[in-house]
C-alpha positions, 0 to 999 in steps of 0.5 A: 500500500502507498502513502500519498504524502507528496509526489516524491514520497509517493514515487519512493514508496512505489519503488520500494513496493516494486522491489518487494513484489519481485521477491518470491516466498514460500509460506505455510498456511492451514486451510479452514479445516485445519489441513496444512498446505504449502504455497510456493513462489508467492509474489509480493510478500506482505501487502504492507511491505509497500509502506516503507514510511508507515508504522502500520504493520498490524491490520490485514483489513482493507476498508472499502468506502460507500458514502451512501451507507454513512449516516454521518458526514462521509469525510468525518467517517473517513477520519474515524476510520483512518484513526483506527488504522486499517491496512488501507482505504479504498475509495470506491465511489463509482457513481460519481463523475470523474471530476467529482471523484477527483475532488473527493479523492484529494480530500480523502487522501489528505485525511489518509496522509494525516494518519499515515494510512494508504489510500487506493483509488478505485475505477477512475484510472485517469483521475489517479494518473492526473493526481500522480497516484500509483495505486488503483483498484479496477473492476475486471471489465475496466482492467481489460480496457486499460492500455499498456501506457495506463498500466505502466503508470501504476505500481499497484493494480488490484481487481475484483474477481468472482471466479478462479478464471477471473483471478488468473486473468487478473494476474495475467493482466498485471494485477499485484493483488486481487479481491475475491468474493463474495465469500459469505451472505451480504446485504450488498448481494441480497439473495445470492449465496456466498461462494464460501471458504473453499472457493477462497482457498482455491483461488489463494492456492492458484495465484501468486499474488495476495488475495483479499476476501470480500463479502460478509466479512465480520469478526465472527468469520475473519479467522476462518478467512485467514486460514484459507491463505488469504492475505486479509479481507475487505469490509465495507458496511461495517466501516461505513455503519459501525459505531465502534470502528476499532472493533473491526480492526 
């Protein structure tokens, strides 16, 4: 993850990330049934290795924003979340125009900088490039349309995946991490059953980039998620609605 402090620091952080991403590792994990499996040549190491200048090493939870779920002021909510120190804040406000998103992104990035929490922009690659941001999360259909020149701007590219085939495709397209879901029942996908922990573990075992679970993640199931080999998890509703953000982290 990247701290968006200024252009120079941003560039330094992404250089450090690039060096980390070329290192392979072998790690031992336990699946959610307690069986041991070996995951070899996992590119990227710890996702928080991106943070050269950050003291945040503890959380494996990504905050995904949705300002429409907030009952209070959105920027105040972002400040509360940043103070709780998640792994990163992903600014997912896809309904905005590019201009409105850019304005909001600058404000959110300023808050994230204050608390040394990385901010990853979402969907608006051109806005991220204009802001000299080096981290972007893309829906797979938009990732497929990105030009090589656009991809080359970014040191971190994430994508949302809903099958093993999509996960493998995202890796081929140059992603440095992915989200996989939805794993459990969630209000965001009403009426659709979760894909489950076996689905998540299968993806973790078959790609060499960090995988973050998404969909219905809570304190009750986060440990099961971790035991699949996932690098961590994404939470939206909890961060946007919860009165005690620290409990989520």
